[in-house]
C-alpha positions in Angstrom: 23.5 13.5 26.9 25.8 15.8 25.0 27.6 14.4 22.0 30.7 16.3 23.3 30.8 14.3 26.5 33.5 11.6 26.6 32.5 8.1 25.6 33.3 6.8 29.1 30.8 9.2 30.6 27.9 7.7 28.6 26.9 4.6 30.6 23.7 4.2 28.6 25.8 3.4 25.5 25.3 -0.4 24.9 29.0 -1.0 24.3 30.0 0.6 27.6 27.2 -1.3 29.4 28.7 -4.5 28.1 32.1 -3.4 29.5 30.6 -2.4 32.8 28.9 -5.8 33.0 32.2 -7.6 32.4 33.8 -5.6 35.2 30.9 -6.3 37.6 31.0 -10.0 36.8 34.7 -10.1 37.3 34.5 -8.5 40.7 31.8 -10.8 41.8 33.8 -13.9 40.6 36.6 -12.7 42.9 34.1 -12.3 45.8 34.3 -8.5 45.7 31.5 -6.0 45.5 31.5 -3.5 42.6 30.5 0.1 43.0 31.0 3.4 41.2 30.4 7.1 41.5 26.9 7.8 40.3 28.0 11.1 38.9 30.1 9.2 36.5 26.8 7.8 35.2 26.0 11.3 34.0 22.3 10.7 34.1 20.1 9.2 36.8 18.4 7.2 34.1 21.4 4.9 34.2 20.8 3.9 37.9 18.2 1.1 37.3 20.2 -0.3 34.4 23.5 -0.3 36.4 21.8 -2.0 39.3 20.2 -4.5 36.9 23.7 -5.3 35.6 24.6 -6.3 39.2 26.3 -3.1 40.5 26.3 -3.4 44.2 26.4 0.3 45.1 26.9 3.8 43.7 27.2 7.2 45.2 25.5 10.4 43.9 25.0 13.9 44.9 21.9 14.7 47.0 20.1 16.3 44.1 20.8 13.4 41.7 20.0 10.6 44.2 16.5 11.8 44.9 15.6 11.5 41.2 17.4 8.1 40.9 15.8 6.7 44.0 12.4 7.4 42.6 13.2 5.4 39.5 14.9 2.6 41.4 11.8 2.2 43.7 9.5 2.1 40.7 11.1 -1.1 39.5 11.7 -4.5 41.1 15.2 -6.1 41.1 13.9 -8.6 38.5 12.6 -5.7 36.3 16.0 -3.9 36.6 17.8 -7.1 35.6 15.5 -7.6 32.6 15.9 -4.0 31.7 19.7 -4.3 31.8 19.6 -7.5 29.7 17.7 -5.7 27.0 19.8 -2.6 27.2 23.1 -4.4 26.5 21.6 -5.9 23.4 20.5 -2.5 21.9 22.2 -0.7 19.1 22.5 2.9 20.3 22.4 4.9 23.4 19.2 6.6 22.2 17.6 3.2 22.0 18.6 2.5 25.6 17.3 5.9 26.8 14.0 5.2 25.2 13.8 1.7 26.7 14.5 3.0 30.2 12.0 5.8 29.9 9.3 3.4 28.6 10.1 1.0 31.5 9.6 3.4 34.3 6.3 3.4 36.1 
């Protein structure tokens, strides 16, 4: 991810992951689903982490969704939840990227 990209377009940043988790939990408490545009995620590596945080759905372009789908299918829901729990406790985005890459089968 480019350092010149806006902070809000870096969902693998642990601080932003914590904020996203709060938004998802808030929506669920109100009985609503929570979705986002996958292109905002900026990187298909974010898909399993976002789903692990409880995101209900996201949309992506055809070229991005193919790569994301392969990653999503390689992990169970429990594994994505565990991955997300670890990711929000990390210090840096680079740490999260490394965690996700090492978690993929």
